[in-house]
Biopython code that builds the backbone (N, CA, C, O; Angstrom):
import numpy as np
from Bio.PDB.StructureBuilder import StructureBuilder

atoms = [
    (1, "MET", "N", (120.676, 101.607, 107.183)),
    (1, "MET", "CA", (119.700, 101.235, 106.185)),
    (1, "MET", "C", (118.461, 102.119, 106.346)),
    (1, "MET", "O", (118.042, 102.246, 107.496)),
    (2, "ILE", "N", (117.887, 102.678, 105.469)),
    (2, "ILE", "CA", (116.680, 103.483, 105.417)),
    (2, "ILE", "C", (115.410, 102.581, 105.560)),
    (2, "ILE", "O", (115.289, 101.564, 104.877)),
    (3, "ALA", "N", (114.463, 102.981, 106.469)),
    (3, "ALA", "CA", (113.129, 102.208, 106.451)),
    (3, "ALA", "C", (112.101, 103.198, 106.230)),
    (3, "ALA", "O", (112.217, 104.401, 106.466)),
    (4, "LEU", "N", (111.095, 102.614, 105.765)),
    (4, "LEU", "CA", (109.885, 103.441, 105.423)),
    (4, "LEU", "C", (108.865, 103.134, 106.561)),
    (4, "LEU", "O", (108.679, 102.026, 107.066)),
    (5, "CYS", "N", (108.263, 104.249, 106.867)),
    (5, "CYS", "CA", (107.219, 104.030, 107.969)),
    (5, "CYS", "C", (105.825, 103.876, 107.332)),
    (5, "CYS", "O", (105.386, 104.778, 106.619)),
    (6, "VAL", "N", (105.172, 102.840, 107.552)),
    (6, "VAL", "CA", (103.812, 102.596, 107.087)),
    (6, "VAL", "C", (102.962, 102.193, 108.210)),
    (6, "VAL", "O", (103.223, 101.142, 108.795)),
    (7, "LEU", "N", (101.904, 102.971, 108.596)),
    (7, "LEU", "CA", (101.063, 102.667, 109.647)),
    (7, "LEU", "C", (99.730, 102.269, 109.087)),
    (7, "LEU", "O", (99.276, 102.749, 108.048)),
    (8, "CYS", "N", (99.091, 101.321, 109.861)),
    (8, "CYS", "CA", (97.592, 100.962, 109.485)),
    (8, "CYS", "C", (96.768, 101.219, 110.687)),
    (8, "CYS", "O", (97.158, 101.061, 111.844)),
    (9, "PHE", "N", (95.631, 101.615, 110.332)),
    (9, "PHE", "CA", (94.666, 101.948, 111.410)),
    (9, "PHE", "C", (93.330, 101.156, 111.088)),
    (9, "PHE", "O", (93.007, 100.820, 109.949)),
    (10, "LEU", "N", (92.589, 100.896, 112.243)),
    (10, "LEU", "CA", (91.196, 100.455, 112.073)),
    (10, "LEU", "C", (90.367, 101.544, 111.620)),
    (10, "LEU", "O", (90.621, 102.719, 111.884)),
    (11, "LEU", "N", (89.359, 101.156, 110.927)),
    (11, "LEU", "CA", (88.508, 102.207, 110.372)),
    (11, "LEU", "C", (86.999, 101.778, 110.427)),
    (11, "LEU", "O", (86.595, 100.907, 109.656)),
    (12, "ALA", "N", (86.217, 102.342, 111.273)),
    (12, "ALA", "CA", (84.723, 101.944, 111.324)),
    (12, "ALA", "C", (83.926, 103.071, 110.658)),
    (12, "ALA", "O", (84.123, 104.248, 110.962)),
    (13, "VAL", "N", (83.114, 102.730, 109.836)),
    (13, "VAL", "CA", (82.289, 103.700, 108.982)),
    (13, "VAL", "C", (80.815, 103.339, 109.125)),
    (13, "VAL", "O", (80.423, 102.284, 108.626)),
    (14, "PRO", "N", (79.973, 104.141, 109.772)),
    (14, "PRO", "CA", (78.617, 103.773, 109.911)),
    (14, "PRO", "C", (77.880, 104.042, 108.496)),
    (14, "PRO", "O", (77.962, 105.146, 107.958)),
    (15, "THR", "N", (77.228, 103.079, 107.982)),
    (15, "THR", "CA", (76.523, 103.213, 106.789)),
    (15, "THR", "C", (75.156, 103.734, 106.824)),
    (15, "THR", "O", (74.725, 104.332, 105.839)),
    (16, "CYS", "N", (74.442, 103.565, 107.856)),
    (16, "CYS", "CA", (73.184, 104.187, 108.115)),
    (16, "CYS", "C", (72.846, 103.838, 109.687)),
    (16, "CYS", "O", (73.620, 103.205, 110.405)),
    (17, "VAL", "N", (71.610, 104.330, 110.095)),
    (17, "VAL", "CA", (71.234, 104.251, 111.415)),
    (17, "VAL", "C", (71.094, 102.685, 111.879)),
    (17, "VAL", "O", (71.360, 102.252, 113.001)),
    (18, "PHE", "N", (70.621, 101.944, 110.767)),
    (18, "PHE", "CA", (70.280, 100.488, 111.131)),
    (18, "PHE", "C", (71.358, 99.540, 111.048)),
    (18, "PHE", "O", (71.146, 98.398, 111.457)),
    (19, "SER", "N", (72.592, 99.872, 110.533)),
    (19, "SER", "CA", (73.591, 98.904, 110.398)),
    (19, "SER", "C", (75.021, 99.530, 110.496)),
    (19, "SER", "O", (75.225, 100.718, 110.245)),
    (20, "GLN", "N", (75.895, 98.744, 110.838)),
    (20, "GLN", "CA", (77.372, 99.219, 111.026)),
    (20, "GLN", "C", (78.290, 98.471, 110.152)),
    (20, "GLN", "O", (78.375, 97.244, 110.217)),
    (21, "LEU", "N", (79.025, 99.237, 109.279)),
    (21, "LEU", "CA", (79.976, 98.516, 108.524)),
    (21, "LEU", "C", (81.476, 98.722, 109.154)),
    (21, "LEU", "O", (81.920, 99.828, 109.461)),
    (22, "THR", "N", (82.075, 97.682, 109.278)),
    (22, "THR", "CA", (83.483, 97.641, 109.786)),
    (22, "THR", "C", (84.509, 97.161, 108.769)),
    (22, "THR", "O", (84.431, 96.097, 108.156)),
    (23, "LEU", "N", (85.493, 98.076, 108.658)),
    (23, "LEU", "CA", (86.608, 97.702, 107.820)),
    (23, "LEU", "C", (87.864, 97.537, 108.784)),
    (23, "LEU", "O", (88.122, 98.455, 109.562)),
    (24, "VAL", "N", (88.558, 96.527, 108.757)),
    (24, "VAL", "CA", (89.503, 96.219, 109.640)),
    (24, "VAL", "C", (90.908, 95.919, 108.815)),
    (24, "VAL", "O", (90.970, 94.941, 108.070)),
    (25, "GLN", "N", (91.856, 96.673, 108.963)),
    (25, "GLN", "CA", (93.056, 96.533, 108.154)),
    (25, "GLN", "C", (94.078, 95.731, 108.908)),
    (25, "GLN", "O", (94.064, 95.662, 110.137)),
    (26, "SER", "N", (95.000, 95.102, 108.121)),
    (26, "SER", "CA", (96.186, 94.353, 108.598)),
    (26, "SER", "C", (97.154, 94.436, 107.563)),
    (26, "SER", "O", (96.823, 94.461, 106.378)),
    (27, "GLY", "N", (98.477, 94.486, 107.993)),
    (27, "GLY", "CA", (99.578, 94.492, 106.986)),
    (27, "GLY", "C", (100.783, 94.847, 107.718)),
    (27, "GLY", "O", (100.728, 94.933, 108.945)),
    (28, "GLU", "N", (101.965, 95.083, 107.030)),
    (28, "GLU", "CA", (103.304, 95.398, 107.679)),
    (28, "GLU", "C", (103.224, 96.817, 108.218)),
    (28, "GLU", "O", (102.387, 97.656, 107.885)),
    (29, "GLY", "N", (104.193, 96.971, 109.083)),
    (29, "GLY", "CA", (104.436, 98.268, 109.869)),
    (29, "GLY", "C", (105.504, 99.119, 109.380)),
    (29, "GLY", "O", (105.375, 100.341, 109.305)),
    (30, "LEU", "N", (106.669, 98.431, 109.011)),
    (30, "LEU", "CA", (107.866, 99.086, 108.663)),
    (30, "LEU", "C", (108.519, 98.343, 107.437)),
    (30, "LEU", "O", (108.731, 97.132, 107.490)),
    (31, "LEU", "N", (108.791, 98.996, 106.484)),
    (31, "LEU", "CA", (109.350, 98.513, 105.293)),
    (31, "LEU", "C", (110.531, 99.112, 104.787)),
    (31, "LEU", "O", (110.745, 100.290, 105.070)),
    (32, "LYS", "N", (111.412, 98.418, 104.010)),
    (32, "LYS", "CA", (112.661, 98.918, 103.495)),
    (32, "LYS", "C", (112.334, 99.299, 102.046)),
    (32, "LYS", "O", (111.423, 98.760, 101.417)),
    (33, "PRO", "N", (113.185, 100.326, 101.517)),
    (33, "PRO", "CA", (113.030, 100.587, 100.133)),
    (33, "PRO", "C", (113.073, 99.417, 99.172)),
    (33, "PRO", "O", (113.898, 98.531, 99.395)),
    (34, "SER", "N", (112.291, 99.328, 98.156)),
    (34, "SER", "CA", (112.221, 98.366, 97.262)),
    (34, "SER", "C", (111.412, 97.168, 97.633)),
    (34, "SER", "O", (111.191, 96.288, 96.801)),
    (35, "GLN", "N", (110.915, 97.101, 98.990)),
    (35, "GLN", "CA", (110.164, 96.050, 99.451)),
    (35, "GLN", "C", (108.626, 96.350, 98.860)),
    (35, "GLN", "O", (108.304, 97.436, 98.377)),
    (36, "SER", "N", (107.814, 95.302, 98.972)),
    (36, "SER", "CA", (106.407, 95.563, 98.670)),
    (36, "SER", "C", (105.458, 95.658, 99.851)),
    (36, "SER", "O", (105.594, 94.935, 100.838)),
    (37, "LEU", "N", (104.549, 96.514, 99.741)),
    (37, "LEU", "CA", (103.518, 96.722, 100.836)),
    (37, "LEU", "C", (102.322, 95.801, 100.521)),
    (37, "LEU", "O", (101.969, 95.666, 99.350)),
    (38, "GLU", "N", (101.757, 95.236, 101.409)),
    (38, "GLU", "CA", (100.616, 94.407, 101.358)),
    (38, "GLU", "C", (99.678, 94.514, 102.408)),
    (38, "GLU", "O", (99.965, 94.105, 103.533)),
    (39, "GLN", "N", (98.468, 95.080, 102.122)),
    (39, "GLN", "CA", (97.503, 95.416, 103.167)),
    (39, "GLN", "C", (96.152, 94.689, 102.809)),
    (39, "GLN", "O", (95.784, 94.516, 101.647)),
    (40, "THR", "N", (95.498, 94.310, 103.842)),
    (40, "THR", "CA", (94.308, 93.605, 103.764)),
    (40, "THR", "C", (93.305, 94.427, 104.390)),
    (40, "THR", "O", (93.588, 95.001, 105.441)),
    (41, "CYS", "N", (92.126, 94.555, 103.851)),
    (41, "CYS", "CA", (90.873, 95.228, 104.345)),
    (41, "CYS", "C", (89.797, 94.205, 104.392)),
    (41, "CYS", "O", (89.232, 93.768, 103.390)),
    (42, "ALA", "N", (89.515, 93.802, 105.778)),
    (42, "ALA", "CA", (88.459, 92.835, 105.922)),
    (42, "ALA", "C", (87.169, 93.590, 106.189)),
    (42, "ALA", "O", (87.121, 94.382, 107.131)),
    (43, "VAL", "N", (86.170, 93.390, 105.439)),
    (43, "VAL", "CA", (84.920, 94.034, 105.466)),
    (43, "VAL", "C", (83.753, 93.182, 106.188)),
    (43, "VAL", "O", (83.554, 92.007, 105.878)),
    (44, "SER", "N", (83.102, 93.758, 107.031)),
    (44, "SER", "CA", (81.924, 93.127, 107.665)),
    (44, "SER", "C", (80.882, 94.104, 107.788)),
    (44, "SER", "O", (81.140, 95.281, 108.037)),
    (45, "GLY", "N", (79.606, 93.632, 107.611)),
    (45, "GLY", "CA", (78.371, 94.454, 107.581)),
    (45, "GLY", "C", (77.938, 94.858, 106.159)),
    (45, "GLY", "O", (76.929, 95.541, 105.985)),
    (46, "ALA", "N", (78.686, 94.445, 105.177)),
    (46, "ALA", "CA", (78.282, 94.701, 103.781)),
    (46, "ALA", "C", (79.018, 93.789, 102.962)),
    (46, "ALA", "O", (80.105, 93.389, 103.377)),
    (47, "SER", "N", (78.540, 93.370, 101.758)),
    (47, "SER", "CA", (79.260, 92.530, 100.868)),
    (47, "SER", "C", (80.123, 93.354, 99.934)),
    (47, "SER", "O", (79.651, 94.386, 99.457)),
    (48, "ILE", "N", (81.380, 92.961, 99.634)),
    (48, "ILE", "CA", (82.153, 93.760, 98.805)),
    (48, "ILE", "C", (81.692, 93.582, 97.342)),
    (48, "ILE", "O", (82.177, 94.314, 96.479)),
    (49, "THR", "N", (80.808, 92.673, 97.036)),
    (49, "THR", "CA", (80.354, 92.634, 95.672)),
    (49, "THR", "C", (79.230, 93.604, 95.374)),
    (49, "THR", "O", (78.699, 93.679, 94.266)),
    (50, "SER", "N", (78.888, 94.357, 96.442)),
    (50, "SER", "CA", (78.027, 95.470, 96.237)),
    (50, "SER", "C", (78.567, 96.787, 96.744)),
    (50, "SER", "O", (77.854, 97.781, 96.887)),
    (51, "SER", "N", (79.809, 96.749, 96.999)),
    (51, "SER", "CA", (80.514, 98.013, 97.464)),
    (51, "SER", "C", (81.820, 98.281, 96.734)),
    (51, "SER", "O", (82.489, 97.375, 96.236)),
    (52, "THR", "N", (82.153, 99.576, 96.693)),
    (52, "THR", "CA", (83.364, 99.935, 96.006)),
    (52, "THR", "C", (84.263, 100.304, 97.235)),
    (52, "THR", "O", (83.918, 101.081, 98.125)),
    (53, "ILE", "N", (85.427, 99.660, 97.169)),
    (53, "ILE", "CA", (86.354, 99.860, 98.308)),
    (53, "ILE", "C", (87.698, 100.663, 97.734)),
    (53, "ILE", "O", (88.289, 100.311, 96.712)),
    (54, "GLN", "N", (88.006, 101.573, 98.393)),
    (54, "GLN", "CA", (88.989, 102.576, 97.913)),
    (54, "GLN", "C", (90.241, 102.498, 98.868)),
    (54, "GLN", "O", (90.035, 102.168, 100.036)),
    (55, "TRP", "N", (91.466, 102.766, 98.472)),
    (55, "TRP", "CA", (92.685, 102.774, 99.296)),
    (55, "TRP", "C", (93.172, 104.169, 99.148)),
    (55, "TRP", "O", (93.159, 104.702, 98.039)),
    (56, "VAL", "N", (93.603, 104.793, 100.208)),
    (56, "VAL", "CA", (94.228, 106.075, 100.330)),
    (56, "VAL", "C", (95.417, 106.076, 101.253)),
    (56, "VAL", "O", (95.510, 105.212, 102.126)),
    (57, "ARG", "N", (96.314, 106.994, 101.099)),
    (57, "ARG", "CA", (97.372, 107.133, 102.003)),
    (57, "ARG", "C", (97.535, 108.636, 102.388)),
    (57, "ARG", "O", (97.251, 109.544, 101.607)),
    (58, "GLN", "N", (97.990, 108.822, 103.586)),
    (58, "GLN", "CA", (98.451, 110.181, 104.042)),
    (58, "GLN", "C", (99.791, 110.188, 104.424)),
    (58, "GLN", "O", (100.148, 109.663, 105.478)),
    (59, "PRO", "N", (100.672, 110.814, 103.551)),
    (59, "PRO", "CA", (102.050, 111.084, 103.907)),
    (59, "PRO", "C", (102.143, 111.991, 105.115)),
    (59, "PRO", "O", (101.210, 112.756, 105.357)),
    (60, "PRO", "N", (103.208, 111.949, 105.879)),
    (60, "PRO", "CA", (103.438, 112.762, 106.959)),
    (60, "PRO", "C", (103.310, 114.258, 106.642)),
    (60, "PRO", "O", (104.031, 114.789, 105.796)),
    (61, "GLY", "N", (102.323, 114.966, 107.378)),
    (61, "GLY", "CA", (102.237, 116.369, 107.133)),
    (61, "GLY", "C", (101.565, 116.722, 105.872)),
    (61, "GLY", "O", (101.653, 117.891, 105.499)),
    (62, "LYS", "N", (100.905, 115.872, 105.163)),
    (62, "LYS", "CA", (100.290, 116.103, 103.815)),
    (62, "LYS", "C", (98.837, 115.554, 104.023)),
    (62, "LYS", "O", (98.480, 114.936, 105.026)),
    (63, "GLY", "N", (98.015, 115.870, 102.906)),
    (63, "GLY", "CA", (96.780, 115.408, 102.777)),
    (63, "GLY", "C", (96.619, 113.998, 102.229)),
    (63, "GLY", "O", (97.616, 113.302, 102.038)),
    (64, "LEU", "N", (95.298, 113.524, 101.950)),
    (64, "LEU", "CA", (95.158, 112.199, 101.562)),
    (64, "LEU", "C", (95.450, 112.019, 100.095)),
    (64, "LEU", "O", (95.174, 112.914, 99.296)),
    (65, "GLN", "N", (95.949, 110.989, 99.755)),
    (65, "GLN", "CA", (96.299, 110.624, 98.237)),
    (65, "GLN", "C", (95.620, 109.304, 97.849)),
    (65, "GLN", "O", (95.757, 108.286, 98.526)),
    (66, "TRP", "N", (94.963, 109.358, 96.853)),
    (66, "TRP", "CA", (94.176, 108.167, 96.301)),
    (66, "TRP", "C", (95.136, 107.123, 95.679)),
    (66, "TRP", "O", (95.829, 107.434, 94.711)),
    (67, "MET", "N", (95.184, 105.879, 96.232)),
    (67, "MET", "CA", (95.928, 104.764, 95.763)),
    (67, "MET", "C", (95.344, 103.894, 94.689)),
    (67, "MET", "O", (96.047, 103.320, 93.857)),
    (68, "GLY", "N", (94.001, 103.813, 94.735)),
    (68, "GLY", "CA", (93.395, 103.053, 93.882)),
    (68, "GLY", "C", (92.085, 102.375, 94.524)),
    (68, "GLY", "O", (91.872, 102.531, 95.726)),
    (69, "GLY", "N", (91.333, 101.729, 93.838)),
    (69, "GLY", "CA", (90.082, 101.081, 94.350)),
    (69, "GLY", "C", (89.617, 99.907, 93.519)),
    (69, "GLY", "O", (90.073, 99.711, 92.392)),
    (70, "ILE", "N", (88.716, 99.133, 94.073)),
    (70, "ILE", "CA", (88.005, 98.080, 93.287)),
    (70, "ILE", "C", (86.568, 98.286, 93.388)),
    (70, "ILE", "O", (85.991, 98.400, 94.470)),
    (71, "TRP", "N", (85.960, 98.337, 92.191)),
    (71, "TRP", "CA", (84.406, 98.689, 92.097)),
    (71, "TRP", "C", (83.671, 97.391, 92.425)),
    (71, "TRP", "O", (84.245, 96.302, 92.465)),
    (72, "HIS", "N", (82.306, 97.577, 92.667)),
    (72, "HIS", "CA", (81.519, 96.498, 93.122)),
    (72, "HIS", "C", (81.559, 95.356, 92.026)),
    (72, "HIS", "O", (81.269, 94.232, 92.437)),
    (73, "ASP", "N", (81.852, 95.480, 90.796)),
    (73, "ASP", "CA", (81.817, 94.506, 89.788)),
    (73, "ASP", "C", (83.314, 93.850, 89.670)),
    (73, "ASP", "O", (83.555, 92.999, 88.814)),
    (74, "GLY", "N", (84.251, 94.291, 90.553)),
    (74, "GLY", "CA", (85.515, 93.694, 90.525)),
    (74, "GLY", "C", (86.571, 94.320, 89.564)),
    (74, "GLY", "O", (87.618, 93.744, 89.268)),
    (75, "THR", "N", (86.210, 95.537, 89.105)),
    (75, "THR", "CA", (87.029, 96.281, 88.128)),
    (75, "THR", "C", (87.997, 97.206, 89.124)),
    (75, "THR", "O", (87.562, 98.086, 89.867)),
    (76, "PRO", "N", (89.319, 96.850, 88.995)),
    (76, "PRO", "CA", (90.188, 97.842, 89.746)),
    (76, "PRO", "C", (90.601, 99.108, 88.907)),
    (76, "PRO", "O", (90.765, 99.034, 87.689)),
    (77, "ARG", "N", (90.754, 100.217, 89.584)),
    (77, "ARG", "CA", (91.237, 101.360, 89.093)),
    (77, "ARG", "C", (92.395, 102.005, 89.890)),
    (77, "ARG", "O", (92.506, 101.817, 91.101)),
    (78, "TYR", "N", (93.220, 102.740, 89.210)),
    (78, "TYR", "CA", (94.414, 103.327, 89.889)),
    (78, "TYR", "C", (94.742, 104.613, 89.192)),
    (78, "TYR", "O", (94.412, 104.825, 88.026)),
    (79, "PRO", "N", (95.497, 105.587, 90.046)),
    (79, "PRO", "CA", (95.993, 106.697, 89.362)),
    (79, "PRO", "C", (97.044, 106.422, 88.254)),
    (79, "PRO", "O", (97.805, 105.468, 88.418)),
    (80, "GLN", "N", (97.137, 107.140, 87.204)),
    (80, "GLN", "CA", (98.041, 106.788, 86.199)),
    (80, "GLN", "C", (99.464, 106.637, 86.770)),
    (80, "GLN", "O", (100.197, 105.738, 86.357)),
    (81, "SER", "N", (99.856, 107.502, 87.707)),
    (81, "SER", "CA", (101.114, 107.423, 88.237)),
    (81, "SER", "C", (101.565, 106.188, 89.030)),
    (81, "SER", "O", (102.742, 105.969, 89.317)),
    (82, "LEU", "N", (100.568, 105.427, 89.347)),
    (82, "LEU", "CA", (100.799, 104.159, 90.127)),
    (82, "LEU", "C", (100.465, 102.789, 89.372)),
    (82, "LEU", "O", (100.570, 101.679, 89.895)),
    (83, "GLN", "N", (100.077, 103.019, 88.158)),
    (83, "GLN", "CA", (99.574, 101.776, 87.515)),
    (83, "GLN", "C", (100.533, 100.702, 87.212)),
    (83, "GLN", "O", (100.126, 99.575, 86.933)),
    (84, "SER", "N", (101.773, 100.989, 87.252)),
    (84, "SER", "CA", (102.767, 99.890, 87.063)),
    (84, "SER", "C", (103.253, 99.286, 88.441)),
    (84, "SER", "O", (103.972, 98.287, 88.421)),
    (85, "ARG", "N", (102.911, 99.820, 89.538)),
    (85, "ARG", "CA", (103.311, 99.485, 90.830)),
    (85, "ARG", "C", (102.188, 99.062, 91.786)),
    (85, "ARG", "O", (102.480, 98.449, 92.813)),
    (86, "CYS", "N", (100.923, 99.361, 91.492)),
    (86, "CYS", "CA", (99.890, 99.174, 92.443)),
    (86, "CYS", "C", (98.844, 98.117, 91.920)),
    (86, "CYS", "O", (98.521, 98.062, 90.733)),
    (87, "SER", "N", (98.362, 97.317, 92.851)),
    (87, "SER", "CA", (97.366, 96.327, 92.496)),
    (87, "SER", "C", (96.359, 96.251, 93.536)),
    (87, "SER", "O", (96.767, 96.112, 94.689)),
    (88, "VAL", "N", (95.062, 96.321, 93.314)),
    (88, "VAL", "CA", (93.994, 96.180, 94.203)),
    (88, "VAL", "C", (93.214, 94.975, 93.827)),
    (88, "VAL", "O", (92.685, 94.986, 92.716)),
    (89, "THR", "N", (93.066, 93.935, 94.594)),
    (89, "THR", "CA", (92.253, 92.742, 94.323)),
    (89, "THR", "C", (91.410, 92.367, 95.475)),
    (89, "THR", "O", (91.505, 92.931, 96.565)),
    (90, "ARG", "N", (90.579, 91.401, 95.221)),
    (90, "ARG", "CA", (89.582, 90.996, 96.297)),
    (90, "ARG", "C", (89.385, 89.594, 96.357)),
    (90, "ARG", "O", (89.661, 88.904, 95.376)),
    (91, "ASP", "N", (88.916, 89.072, 97.453)),
    (91, "ASP", "CA", (88.512, 87.679, 97.589)),
    (91, "ASP", "C", (87.138, 87.729, 98.138)),
    (91, "ASP", "O", (86.955, 88.037, 99.316)),
    (92, "THR", "N", (86.120, 87.424, 97.300)),
    (92, "THR", "CA", (84.741, 87.518, 97.639)),
    (92, "THR", "C", (84.366, 86.528, 98.655)),
    (92, "THR", "O", (83.473, 86.803, 99.457)),
    (93, "SER", "N", (85.014, 85.326, 98.689)),
    (93, "SER", "CA", (84.582, 84.315, 99.625)),
    (93, "SER", "C", (85.005, 84.816, 101.075)),
    (93, "SER", "O", (84.291, 84.460, 102.012)),
    (94, "LYS", "N", (86.018, 85.547, 101.307)),
    (94, "LYS", "CA", (86.502, 86.072, 102.573)),
    (94, "LYS", "C", (85.967, 87.416, 102.866)),
    (94, "LYS", "O", (86.039, 87.835, 104.021)),
    (95, "ASN", "N", (85.406, 88.174, 101.876)),
    (95, "ASN", "CA", (84.907, 89.518, 101.845)),
    (95, "ASN", "C", (86.013, 90.420, 102.326)),
    (95, "ASN", "O", (85.823, 91.265, 103.201)),
    (96, "GLN", "N", (87.312, 90.201, 101.665)),
    (96, "GLN", "CA", (88.301, 90.925, 101.802)),
    (96, "GLN", "C", (88.992, 91.651, 100.534)),
    (96, "GLN", "O", (89.039, 91.089, 99.440)),
    (97, "VAL", "N", (89.464, 92.792, 100.731)),
    (97, "VAL", "CA", (90.121, 93.475, 99.575)),
    (97, "VAL", "C", (91.599, 93.762, 100.022)),
    (97, "VAL", "O", (91.959, 94.042, 101.165)),
    (98, "TYR", "N", (92.398, 93.639, 98.891)),
    (98, "TYR", "CA", (93.860, 93.705, 99.166)),
    (98, "TYR", "C", (94.593, 94.813, 98.320)),
    (98, "TYR", "O", (94.335, 94.993, 97.129)),
    (99, "LEU", "N", (95.455, 95.487, 98.970)),
    (99, "LEU", "CA", (96.327, 96.538, 98.305)),
    (99, "LEU", "C", (97.748, 95.914, 98.266)),
    (99, "LEU", "O", (98.214, 95.352, 99.257)),
    (100, "GLN", "N", (98.387, 96.020, 97.159)),
    (100, "GLN", "CA", (99.824, 95.692, 97.005)),
    (100, "GLN", "C", (100.381, 96.880, 96.290)),
    (100, "GLN", "O", (99.851, 97.314, 95.267)),
    (101, "LEU", "N", (101.530, 97.447, 96.865)),
    (101, "LEU", "CA", (102.357, 98.444, 96.269)),
    (101, "LEU", "C", (103.798, 97.911, 96.211)),
    (101, "LEU", "O", (104.418, 97.622, 97.234)),
    (102, "ARG", "N", (104.354, 97.781, 94.855)),
    (102, "ARG", "CA", (105.661, 97.130, 94.679)),
    (102, "ARG", "C", (106.666, 98.288, 94.596)),
    (102, "ARG", "O", (106.356, 99.430, 94.257)),
    (103, "GLN", "N", (107.908, 97.883, 94.941)),
    (103, "GLN", "CA", (109.063, 98.789, 94.732)),
    (103, "GLN", "C", (108.819, 100.029, 95.510)),
    (103, "GLN", "O", (108.838, 101.109, 94.920)),
    (104, "MET", "N", (108.578, 99.963, 96.854)),
    (104, "MET", "CA", (108.400, 101.113, 97.777)),
    (104, "MET", "C", (109.614, 101.948, 97.726)),
    (104, "MET", "O", (110.737, 101.450, 97.641)),
    (105, "THR", "N", (109.383, 103.274, 97.780)),
    (105, "THR", "CA", (110.324, 104.379, 97.770)),
    (105, "THR", "C", (109.990, 105.258, 98.922)),
    (105, "THR", "O", (108.943, 105.055, 99.537)),
    (106, "ALA", "N", (110.779, 106.199, 99.258)),
    (106, "ALA", "CA", (110.698, 107.143, 100.435)),
    (106, "ALA", "C", (109.386, 107.992, 100.187)),
    (106, "ALA", "O", (108.802, 108.397, 101.192)),
    (107, "ASP", "N", (108.915, 108.271, 99.053)),
    (107, "ASP", "CA", (107.715, 108.897, 98.743)),
    (107, "ASP", "C", (106.442, 108.176, 99.134)),
    (107, "ASP", "O", (105.355, 108.747, 99.229)),
    (108, "ASP", "N", (106.648, 106.851, 99.361)),
    (108, "ASP", "CA", (105.459, 106.034, 99.768)),
    (108, "ASP", "C", (105.197, 105.939, 101.342)),
    (108, "ASP", "O", (104.342, 105.212, 101.847)),
    (109, "GLN", "N", (105.974, 106.695, 101.967)),
    (109, "GLN", "CA", (105.807, 106.639, 103.438)),
    (109, "GLN", "C", (104.375, 107.311, 103.704)),
    (109, "GLN", "O", (103.909, 108.180, 102.967)),
    (110, "GLY", "N", (103.730, 106.805, 104.847)),
    (110, "GLY", "CA", (102.564, 107.394, 105.213)),
    (110, "GLY", "C", (101.618, 106.363, 105.915)),
    (110, "GLY", "O", (102.022, 105.220, 106.126)),
    (111, "THR", "N", (100.425, 106.741, 106.258)),
    (111, "THR", "CA", (99.392, 105.948, 106.819)),
    (111, "THR", "C", (98.472, 105.515, 105.837)),
    (111, "THR", "O", (97.887, 106.396, 105.206)),
    (112, "TYR", "N", (98.211, 104.246, 105.567)),
    (112, "TYR", "CA", (97.225, 103.788, 104.533)),
    (112, "TYR", "C", (95.952, 103.420, 105.149)),
    (112, "TYR", "O", (95.930, 102.833, 106.231)),
    (113, "HIS", "N", (94.950, 103.718, 104.550)),
    (113, "HIS", "CA", (93.523, 103.439, 104.903)),
    (113, "HIS", "C", (92.739, 102.773, 103.821)),
    (113, "HIS", "O", (92.985, 102.994, 102.636)),
    (114, "CYS", "N", (91.837, 101.993, 104.198)),
    (114, "CYS", "CA", (90.831, 101.493, 103.139)),
    (114, "CYS", "C", (89.490, 102.127, 103.648)),
    (114, "CYS", "O", (89.262, 102.436, 104.817)),
    (115, "ALA", "N", (88.709, 102.260, 102.668)),
    (115, "ALA", "CA", (87.388, 102.934, 102.811)),
    (115, "ALA", "C", (86.290, 102.550, 101.879)),
    (115, "ALA", "O", (86.556, 102.304, 100.702)),
    (116, "ARG", "N", (85.102, 102.487, 102.325)),
    (116, "ARG", "CA", (83.923, 102.128, 101.439)),
    (116, "ARG", "C", (83.189, 103.360, 101.065)),
    (116, "ARG", "O", (82.803, 104.191, 101.887)),
    (117, "GLU", "N", (83.008, 103.438, 99.740)),
    (117, "GLU", "CA", (82.142, 104.562, 99.198)),
    (117, "GLU", "C", (80.799, 104.427, 99.616)),
    (117, "GLU", "O", (80.242, 103.331, 99.556)),
    (118, "ALA", "N", (80.164, 105.550, 100.080)),
    (118, "ALA", "CA", (78.813, 105.503, 100.388)),
    (118, "ALA", "C", (77.927, 105.164, 99.248)),
    (118, "ALA", "O", (78.113, 105.703, 98.158)),
    (119, "GLN", "N", (76.945, 104.275, 99.438)),
    (119, "GLN", "CA", (76.015, 103.778, 98.352)),
    (119, "GLN", "C", (74.813, 104.707, 98.301)),
    (119, "GLN", "O", (73.911, 104.505, 97.488)),
]
sb = StructureBuilder()
sb.init_structure("model")
sb.init_model(0)
sb.init_chain("A")
sb.init_seg("    ")
for serial, (resi, resn, name, xyz) in enumerate(atoms, 1):
    if name == "N":
        sb.init_residue(resn, " ", resi, " ")
    sb.init_atom(name, np.array(xyz, "f"), 0.0, 1.0, " ", f" {name:<3s}", serial, name[0])
structure = sb.get_structure()
């Protein structure tokens, strides 16, 4: 049976000299084709209602690919190629942003990251 390798990393991004923004990811590590990827990005140090959070992936040996994001007003956006399989949502009470990618294929292998756009 073929398995897809999906890695998650912790990402800490300083926002300025006076504060520290921390993004902590969690989710599955190894998936089978046709399964769904679900990732959580827990944000501390800034409110997601005033932040745009983006998701990217890095396939083995390749550059970063934009997966989608959710703007400060709650509007999600995705690349045209992923609109039918990808969703980015958020829970403002938990200050968390979620990525779901349905019907995984071999092309979805890679390391997934969440990131906050600089304000």
